[in-house]
C-alpha positions as CSV (number, residue, x, y, z in Angstrom):
1,M,-12.5,-8.5,-1.6
2,E,-14.1,-6.9,-4.6
3,I,-13.5,-3.5,-6.3
4,K,-15.5,-2.0,-8.6
5,E,-13.6,1.0,-10.7
6,S,-15.1,3.8,-12.7
7,R,-13.0,6.3,-14.3
8,N,-14.3,9.4,-15.5
9,G,-11.3,11.4,-16.9
10,E,-9.2,12.8,-14.2
11,K,-11.4,11.0,-11.4
12,L,-11.2,7.6,-10.3
13,V,-14.0,6.0,-8.0
14,L,-13.1,2.8,-6.3
15,E,-16.0,1.0,-4.6
16,V,-14.5,-1.5,-2.4
17,E,-16.4,-4.5,-0.5
18,G,-15.0,-7.0,2.0
19,R,-11.6,-7.1,4.2
20,I,-8.8,-4.9,3.3
21,D,-5.8,-7.0,5.0
22,T,-2.6,-8.3,3.6
23,T,-3.9,-10.8,1.3
24,T,-6.4,-8.3,-0.4
25,T,-4.4,-4.8,-0.3
26,P,-2.2,-5.8,-3.1
27,K,-5.0,-6.2,-5.8
28,L,-6.2,-2.7,-4.4
29,F,-2.5,-1.3,-4.9
30,E,-2.4,-2.8,-8.3
31,V,-5.8,-1.3,-9.5
32,F,-4.7,2.0,-8.0
33,Q,-1.3,1.8,-9.9
34,N,-2.9,0.9,-13.0
35,N,-5.0,4.4,-13.1
36,V,-2.5,6.4,-11.3
37,S,-1.2,8.3,-14.2
38,G,-3.1,11.6,-15.0
39,L,-5.3,11.3,-12.0
40,K,-6.6,14.4,-10.2
41,E,-9.1,12.9,-7.8
42,L,-9.6,9.5,-6.2
43,V,-12.6,8.7,-4.3
44,I,-12.3,5.2,-2.0
45,D,-16.0,4.3,-1.1
46,L,-15.7,1.8,1.8
47,K,-19.4,1.3,2.3
48,G,-19.0,-2.3,2.0
49,V,-15.9,-2.6,4.1
50,D,-15.7,-3.8,7.7
51,Y,-12.1,-4.5,8.4
52,V,-8.9,-3.0,7.7
53,S,-5.5,-3.9,8.6
54,S,-2.2,-2.1,8.9
55,A,-1.5,-3.1,5.5
56,G,-4.8,-1.6,4.2
57,L,-3.8,1.6,6.1
58,R,-0.4,1.7,4.4
59,F,-2.1,1.4,1.1
60,L,-4.5,4.6,2.3
61,L,-1.4,6.3,3.2
62,S,0.6,5.8,0.2
63,A,-2.1,6.8,-2.2
64,Q,-3.0,9.7,-0.2
65,K,0.7,10.8,-0.5
66,T,0.8,10.1,-4.3
67,L,-2.6,12.0,-4.5
68,N,-1.0,15.0,-2.2
69,N,1.3,15.8,-5.2
70,Q,-1.1,15.5,-7.9
71,G,-4.9,16.1,-6.8
72,K,-6.9,14.9,-4.1
73,M,-8.1,11.8,-2.2
74,I,-11.6,11.3,-0.3
75,V,-12.6,8.3,1.5
76,K,-16.3,8.0,1.9
77,N,-18.9,5.8,3.3
78,V,-16.6,4.6,6.4
79,N,-18.5,2.5,9.1
80,Q,-18.1,2.9,12.8
81,N,-15.5,-0.3,13.1
82,V,-13.3,1.2,10.4
83,M,-13.6,4.6,11.8
84,E,-12.3,3.5,15.0
85,V,-9.2,2.0,13.6
86,F,-8.8,5.5,11.8
87,E,-9.4,7.6,15.0
88,L,-7.0,5.2,16.8
89,T,-4.0,5.3,14.3
90,G,-4.7,9.1,13.7
91,F,-5.8,8.5,9.8
92,N,-8.8,10.6,10.6
93,E,-6.7,13.7,10.9
94,I,-4.3,12.5,7.7
95,L,-7.6,11.5,5.2
96,T,-10.3,13.5,4.0
97,I,-13.3,11.7,5.1
98,E,-17.0,12.1,4.1
């Protein structure tokens, strides 16, 4: 998994490529934790992601809960395979997906 991060003041954009699973989620969580202070908007771009495991879903839920308290989170460019996982788990109702 590769993560490109760009921060502009209170907004952080994470462009993720690869699989978000038990081996890669800790890296994503670390990037988030290193940037969460003062964050008002988080955009997670999943254009290059074709698989999200339960560990990835836990990360998204945790990030969403954190941002509910201090701003907003947007997930964008979700492909059909990942959207099916979101729909089966109800995450499409929890997350703001564009």
